[in-house]
N, C-alpha and C positions, 0 to 999 in steps of 0.2 A: 508109448511110444509114440511116436506122432506121424500122421496121417496128411496129408491133403485132398484137400476139396473143390469144387467146385461146382458157379451150375448158373444158367442161361438166361434174365429177367426182356423177352420182349420189351419194351418198352411204347413199341409204334403199338398198338395190337393188346399193351398193360396185359398182357399174358402169359407163363412157362417158356420158355425155347426151349423148344421138345426138338425129337429126330437130329438130333448141329450133332456134325464129325468136328473133337475136338482126338488131338493131337500132343502128345506130351515126348518134349527130349529137354537131354542132361546134357549140360555144356561139360567137356570133358578136359580144356584149356585153348584146346587148337579148335572145337566146332562143335554145333549142337546134331548129338544121337537122339535116335528115338528111343524112346522107355514104351511108351503104349498108343491107342488109339482106339475111345471110346467114341458112347453118340449117346447123344441127353436122352433120357425117357423124356414121359411125359406131363410128372414135374418140373423139364428144363435142367435130371442132377444127376449126376453118374450113377449106374447100380450099386458099385460100392468105387475106395479110392479109387484117386489114381496114383498115389505113393502109401504106401502100410508097411510096419514088422519094420524087415534085414532091410527092402526095395528104398524106406523113408533114408534118404542121405543128408549128411548141410551142403548146399551148391548153390550151379545157377540154373535157372531153369527158364523152358518156353512152353508155353499154351500158344498151342493156332488155331481158335476160333468158325471157324470153316462157315459165316454166314449168308455169305451170298446165294450159296443152294439151299439152304433155309427160307432164304427170301419168296427167291424164284419157287417154292414148293409152294408158298405161300400164300400166291399167284400175285407176288405187290411186281409191277414194273419198275422195272432197273437197263438201267443203260447199259448197252451194248460189252465198257468194260464201269464192271457196276464199283459206285463210291468204295466204296467196304466189300471187296472180294473173304481178305485172310483177317482174318483180326489176331492181331501176335503182341501178348501180355508176357512177355523176359519180370524177373525178380531172383529170391533167392530167398534162401532157406537155410534157416541159422539154428533154431535152435531143436535138435532131432527128436527134443519127448512135446510140441506141444506139434495142436491145428491150425494148418495153412489151410484159409477159406482166402479161394476168388472166383471169385463174381463174377459175370460180365454182366454187362445192360447195356441193351441195342439195340437200335434202333441205322437202317440203311446206313442213315447219312450221323451218327451218331457213336460213341463207344465210353462204358466209365468201368473204371471197376475198384478197387476199394478194397485191405487185408481184411473179411470178414472175418465172423469165430463161430 
């Protein structure tokens, strides 16, 4: 059975992005429906996969990482309206037997992602 995992790296500090709220949504053909909300741990990872077992289904998904709150909590001075508030990543899951890993590398002014392992 497949699974979906994530982690966050704070590229400004060179550290794991801990205590970041992450929301997962599944597209139902009309809109994105909430699946789960988690907070990253001390290592910037979630304590359990976001999806696995019978909950892991092929389809279109969206992750929302609440990064402005994280950087503000670390004492980073951001504009009143942060350049990156929530980082949204939309992606597809096709193989229900695969491990999909979606990492986020983020700073207050940039981010990147890739399909990890």
